[in-house]
N, C-alpha and C positions, 0 to 999 in steps of 0.2 A: 723428351723426344716423345712421345708419345701425342702428348700436346703439343710441338711444334708440325707435325704435321697437321694433326687436325687444323688448326691455326692456318697454315700456308690450304690444306684443303677448302675449308671455308669460304677463306679469302679469292680461289680461283673459279667456284662455284658462284661467288656474287658478282663478280671482275666481269664476270662470261669468259669466250677465246679472246684470247688476246692475239694480236694481227699485228707483223711483223713488216714492215715497210715493204716490204719485199711481195709482199700477199693482196698488199692494197689493191682494190679496184685502180686499175688501169684508168680508166673512164676517167678525166678530169673536167671538172666544173667550167663550163663554155658560157661566153655570154648570149643568151636567147634570143629574140626580132627586138622585143623592148628594150633589151640590155639585164633583163636580171637573168641568173644565170641556176644553169639549169646541170643534171649530169650526163646526159646523154646530147652529144653532136645533132643539132635541130638535120632534115632531111637537104636533102639539094636541094634550093630556091633556082626555081628557071623564069622567074619572075625578076624585072628590069632595075637599077638601082632606083630611078625615080620612080617606081612603082614600092621597092621596099618605102621606101622616102616614107611617101602618101601614106602606106599602112602604121609610122615610127609618128603620125601625130603629128605633122612641121607645127611649127606657132612662132610668130613673129618675132625677130629679135634685133634690137640695132648694133650698123657692124660695127662700130668703134668698141662695142661690149665684144665682140670676139676678140679682136687684135690680145696675144699673147697671153691668150686663153691658150692647156695644156693638151698635147693631145696623145689619147692614153689607148692603147690597146685590151685585147681584153685580158691578161695578167691584173692589167693594171698599173704597167708599167708607160712610162714620158717616150713615147715617138716624137716628139716637137713640140715646141712652142706654135698658135697662128703670127703670121708675123705679116702677113695683108689680108686680104682680101680681095677676088679679084676679078672681074665678067668677062668672059671670053668672048669671040669677034661671034661664036652662033647664041649667045646669050646664055649657056649656062655658069652657074659659078663657082668658084674652089678658091679654099683656102688654100695659103703658101704657109711653109712651115719647112725649115732648118729638116737633113734626116742627115743620117751617119757623122755627127759633130760627136766631140767628145769632150765630156764634161759643158757640155753648151758651147763649145767654143769653134767653130769654121765648120764645117758639114757644107753640102751643096741646100740648094730653092728646090725641093719639090710641090708640086701642085697634087692636092686631092682636091676630091669632087666632095661639092658638099652632099651631095645622095648617100655618101656611104658614112658619114657620120649623124651623132646624134648628143643633144647635148645633154648634162645632167648636171646638176648645181653648177659648179665654176671650173669647168673642165669638160670634153669635149671627147666622146668617145671613138674610136674609128672602128667597124660593127663589118663595113668587107673584108676592108684589105686585111691579111693577116699582115703582126708584124714581119714575115722571112720575104714577105716583097716589099719593100720598103725599102730596099737598097736599089731593087729593079725599078722601082719607079723613076719616068724620066725628068734629067733636068729643068728646072724652071728656067726660062728666060722674059725679061718684061717685057718683051713685044709680046709677047703670046696672049696678054688681056690689060683688060683700063680697072684700076684699081678703084674699087665703090667708095665711097665718101662715105666717114664717119655715120654721121646722119643718114643716112641712110634705110630705110628696113626690108628686110628679108627675110625666108622664114627657111627654120630649121628645126631637125625633127628633136624628139623629144627620147630621153630614156630615163632607164628604173631598174635601180636594184631587187 
């Protein structure tokens, strides 16, 4: 009996305090400016989406390479896939994706501004639009912009882990 208690005591001292999920830190890792995960939520940023995109080192990318790429949220869950890349009458670029779909079928088209995403490998991180705000994005209509040709080059911010 004493040897069992000694083994348990030694194991408790070696392992350190055991935390249950109820006592774990509530702060979940969040994707920071460049896409890396951090423990704390960054301070509120008053800069415009265009200014944040410039800080994310935009790089040239061929439009045709963006079609079909998944759009991921801060928890690396798929929000949708890029179906079209369009230029608005004011010159801004928007990625069109299906939202509220069920296993990739149905759903409605929404426009995601290029300034709110960053590319990482073969997917796009949606950095400036939280997942909970996706259903409230306005529906996309074809008349809202003109499709950009596959061979055209645009700039997309880059992300990292």
